[in-house]
C-alpha positions in Angstrom: 23.2 -2.9 -26.2 21.2 -4.2 -23.2 17.5 -5.0 -23.8 15.3 -2.1 -22.7 13.0 -2.8 -19.7 9.4 -2.4 -20.3 7.7 -2.0 -16.8 4.0 -2.0 -16.4 2.6 -0.9 -13.1 -0.8 -2.3 -12.2 -2.8 0.1 -10.1 -0.7 2.9 -11.6 -3.3 5.7 -11.0 -3.5 4.8 -7.3 -1.5 6.1 -4.3 1.7 4.1 -4.8 1.5 4.0 -8.6 1.3 7.8 -8.7 4.3 8.1 -6.2 6.3 5.8 -8.4 5.5 7.8 -11.5 6.5 11.0 -9.6 10.0 9.5 -8.6 10.6 8.0 -12.0 9.8 11.3 -13.7 12.0 13.3 -11.2 14.9 10.9 -11.1 14.9 9.6 -14.7 14.8 6.0 -15.9 17.4 5.4 -18.7 17.0 2.1 -20.4 13.5 1.7 -19.0 9.9 2.4 -20.4 7.4 2.8 -17.7 3.6 2.2 -18.3 1.2 3.1 -15.6 -2.1 1.2 -15.9 -5.4 2.1 -14.4 -8.8 0.3 -14.3 -9.7 1.9 -17.5 -7.0 -0.1 -19.2 -8.8 -3.3 -18.5 -10.5 -5.4 -15.8 -7.7 -7.5 -14.0 -10.4 -9.7 -12.6 -11.0 -10.9 -16.1 -8.3 -13.2 -17.6 -9.0 -12.1 -21.2 -8.9 -8.4 -20.3 -5.6 -9.0 -18.5 -4.2 -11.1 -21.4 -5.1 -8.2 -23.8 -3.0 -5.8 -21.6 0.0 -8.0 -21.7 -0.2 -8.5 -25.3 -0.6 -4.8 -26.0 2.6 -3.7 -23.8 4.7 -6.8 -23.9 6.2 -6.1 -20.5 9.6 -7.4 -19.4 8.9 -6.5 -15.7 5.7 -5.9 -13.7 5.1 -3.9 -10.5 1.8 -5.3 -9.3 -0.1 -2.9 -7.2 -3.7 -3.4 -8.2 -6.0 -4.6 -5.6 -9.4 -4.0 -4.2 -8.6 -2.1 -0.9 -10.3 -0.2 1.8 -10.2 0.8 5.4 -11.4 -1.1 8.5 -15.1 -0.6 8.2 -15.2 -1.3 4.5 -13.3 -4.6 5.1 -15.6 -5.5 7.9 -18.6 -5.4 5.6 -17.2 -6.8 2.3 -15.1 -9.6 3.3 -16.2 -11.9 0.4 -15.7 -9.2 -2.3 -12.2 -8.5 -0.9 -11.3 -12.2 -0.9 -12.6 -13.2 -4.5 -11.7 -10.1 -6.4 -8.2 -10.0 -5.1 -7.7 -13.8 -5.7 -8.7 -13.2 -9.4 -6.6 -10.2 -9.9 -3.4 -11.7 -8.5 -4.0 -15.0 -10.2 -4.4 -13.3 -13.6 -1.5 -11.1 -13.3 1.0 -13.8 -12.1 -0.4 -16.4 -14.7 0.0 -13.9 -17.6 3.5 -12.9 -16.4 4.5 -16.5 -16.5 2.9 -17.2 -19.8 4.5 -14.2 -21.5 8.0 -14.6 -20.1 8.0 -11.6 -17.7 11.5 -11.5 -16.1 10.5 -10.1 -12.8 7.2 -9.4 -10.9 7.2 -7.2 -7.7 3.8 -7.6 -5.9 2.6 -5.6 -3.0 1.3 -7.4 0.2 0.3 -5.6 3.3 1.2 -5.7 7.1 -2.4 -6.3 7.9 -2.2 -9.7 6.3 -0.1 -11.1 9.2 -1.4 -13.3 12.0 -3.6 -11.6 14.6 -2.1 -13.6 17.5 1.6 -13.1 17.1 4.7 -11.7 18.9 6.1 -8.4 18.0 7.9 -7.0 16.1 6.7 -9.1 13.1 9.2 -10.0 10.3 8.9 -11.5 6.9 9.1 -15.1 8.1 6.0 -14.9 10.2 3.5 -14.2 7.4 1.7 -17.7 7.5 2.1 -18.5 11.3 -1.6 -18.1 11.9 -5.0 -16.7 10.9 -5.2 -13.0 10.3 -7.4 -10.5 12.2 -11.0 -11.2 11.6 -11.7 -7.7 10.5 -9.9 -8.3 7.2 -9.4 -11.9 6.7 -10.9 -11.9 3.0 -8.3 -9.3 1.9 -5.5 -10.9 4.0 -5.8 -14.4 2.7 -6.0 -13.2 -1.0 -2.8 -11.2 -0.3 -1.1 -14.2 1.3 -1.8 -16.2 -1.9 0.7 -14.0 -3.7 3.6 -15.2 -1.5 2.4 -18.7 -1.9 2.2 -18.4 -5.7 5.6 -16.6 -5.9 7.4 -19.6 -4.3 5.4 -22.1 -6.5 6.1 -20.4 -9.8 9.7 -20.1 -8.7 10.1 -23.7 -7.6 8.2 -25.2 -10.7 9.2 -22.9 -13.4 12.2 -20.7 -12.1 10.1 -17.3 -12.2 11.6 -14.4 -10.4 8.4 -13.3 -8.7 8.8 -11.5 -5.3 6.8 -9.2 -3.1 7.1 -6.3 -0.8 5.3 -5.6 2.5 4.7 -1.9 3.2 3.3 -0.7 6.6 0.5 1.9 6.3 0.9 4.1 3.2 -0.3 7.6 2.8 0.5 10.6 0.6 -0.7 12.6 -2.4 -3.2 10.8 -4.7 -4.6 8.9 -1.7 -8.2 7.9 -1.3 -9.9 10.4 0.7 -13.5 8.8 0.5 -14.8 8.6 4.0 -16.5 5.3 3.4 -13.4 3.5 2.1 -10.3 5.5 3.1 -7.4 4.6 5.4 -6.8 6.4 8.5 -4.7 9.4 7.6 -6.6 10.4 4.4 -9.8 9.8 6.2 -8.8 12.2 9.2 -7.6 14.7 6.7 -10.9 14.6 4.8 -12.9 14.7 8.0 -11.1 17.7 9.5 -11.4 19.5 6.3 -15.1 19.0 6.3 -15.3 20.1 9.9 -13.4 23.3 9.3 -15.6 24.0 6.3 -18.7 23.6 8.4 -17.3 25.8 11.2 -17.2 23.0 13.7 -15.0 23.4 16.6 -15.0 19.6 17.3 -12.8 17.1 15.4 -14.4 13.6 15.9 -12.3 10.7 15.6 -13.6 7.0 15.5 -12.2 4.8 18.2 -10.1 5.3 21.3 -7.0 6.6 19.6 -4.8 4.0 21.4 -3.9 1.7 18.5 -0.3 1.9 17.2 0.8 2.0 13.7 3.7 2.5 11.4 3.2 4.9 8.4 5.3 5.3 5.4 5.0 8.2 3.0 4.1 7.1 -0.4 7.2 8.8 -2.1 9.5 7.0 0.3 7.8 3.7 -0.6 8.0 4.4 -4.3 11.8 4.8 -4.0 12.1 1.6 -2.2 9.9 -0.4 -4.7 12.0 0.9 -7.6 15.1 -0.4 -5.7 13.5 -3.7 -5.2 12.7 -3.9 -8.9 16.2 -3.1 -9.9 18.2 -4.8 -7.2 16.4 -7.2 -4.9 16.8 -10.9 -5.9 15.0 -12.9 -3.3 11.6 -14.7 -3.7 10.9 -14.2 0.0 9.2 -10.9 0.6 10.7 -7.8 2.2 9.2 -5.3 4.6 9.3 -1.8 3.4 8.5 0.2 6.4 9.7 2.8 8.8 11.7 2.0 11.8 10.1 0.6 15.0 10.6 3.7 16.9 8.7 5.7 14.4 5.4 3.9 15.4 2.8 6.3 16.5 -0.8 6.1 18.1 -3.9 7.1 16.2 -4.1 9.8 18.7 -0.7 11.1 17.7 -1.8 10.9 14.1 -5.0 12.9 14.7 -2.9 15.5 16.5 -0.6 15.8 13.7 -3.5 16.3 11.2 -4.9 19.1 13.5 -1.3 20.7 13.7 -1.1 20.4 9.8 -4.4 22.3 9.5 -3.6 24.8 12.3 -7.0 23.7 13.8 -7.7 25.3 17.2 -10.7 23.2 18.2 -11.0 20.0 20.3 -10.4 16.3 19.3 -13.2 14.1 20.4 -12.6 10.3 20.4 -15.7 8.2 19.9 -15.0 5.2 22.1 -18.3 3.4 21.0 -16.5 2.6 17.6 -14.1 -0.4 17.2 -10.3 0.3 17.1 -9.5 -2.8 15.0 -6.1 -4.5 15.6 -4.3 -2.9 18.4 -0.8 -3.0 16.9 1.1 -4.4 13.9 4.6 -3.4 14.7 6.9 -4.6 11.9 10.8 -5.0 11.9 12.6 -3.5 8.9 15.9 -5.2 9.9 16.0 -7.0 6.5 15.6 -3.7 4.6 18.1 -2.0 6.8 20.7 -4.8 6.1 20.3 -3.8 2.3 19.9 -0.1 2.9 21.3 1.0 6.2 21.4 4.7 5.4 17.9 5.1 3.8 16.4 8.3 5.0 12.6 8.4 5.5 10.7 11.7 5.4 9.8 12.9 8.8 6.2 12.1 9.8 5.0 15.6 10.3 6.4 16.9 7.0 4.7 13.9 5.3 1.4 14.7 6.9 1.6 18.3 6.1 2.5 17.7 2.4 -0.4 15.3 2.1 -2.8 17.7 3.6 -1.5 20.5 1.3 -1.9 18.2 -1.8 -5.4 17.4 -0.8 -6.4 21.0 -0.3 -4.8 22.0 -3.6 -6.3 19.1 -5.5 -9.7 18.9 -3.7 -11.8 19.2 -7.0 -10.0 16.2 -8.6 -9.0 14.0 -5.5 -10.6 10.7 -4.8 -13.6 11.7 -2.6 
């Protein structure tokens, strides 16, 4: 009988963790025991607390999603916190995975960790080609550490530690707090509030011109599960939609308006910063592995996210 996999998912109560749980529950996981951890299970910034988690669950595999995360404006004002907290989390998870003989770790990076001055589309080989955008350098450098550590653990100890790089993720169980949310949940929450107040104007920060690729959390969950079971490279892999699926923030706002059937006007506040203009990523490597993977259409994913938010407003992260 093959040994049963015991898979712990750090950050298991967050956006991507919940999506993985949804897919695993729906599709089944024969021969696998999945454990979804939250911050209540222990502080991953603390080595002893992390050690206790590994001793309790004895994982054979780890999907490492836990991180201190936030949107543009939260990153701008908390750069040191993003750097130190994420360095501690990542160091503890990887070191305990090594010490306890975990067979495979799949960590989650971010497209925003790539250099600011770079040619597009970006691919996995360009992660360390220059400094990241100043708006999120604390978070970005901490995330880049994972890739550096993965290679070091592999070269020195033979560890199968790898990483995935999603584009912007959204979906059910997202963070809808206006102070720390990413763009799509933030816009959904803001428009919901405007409608509740009877406002006929939907105010969006920035010019609406920046370009972004967005991946639905349930699509990302399927791909991460595939990586855990099938991907055997130490080098990271982009998990993102195709380049032609890139949209402007203006188009995102319009899609949110459409999902709510809002009849008012969109007003862009051009006095607010836009952040990085574009982060276009190539998913050529992913398509070489999975040429026929079907992503959820953007309008359907936005509508499903909005509907989840409305149905779960009392318990959503606000």
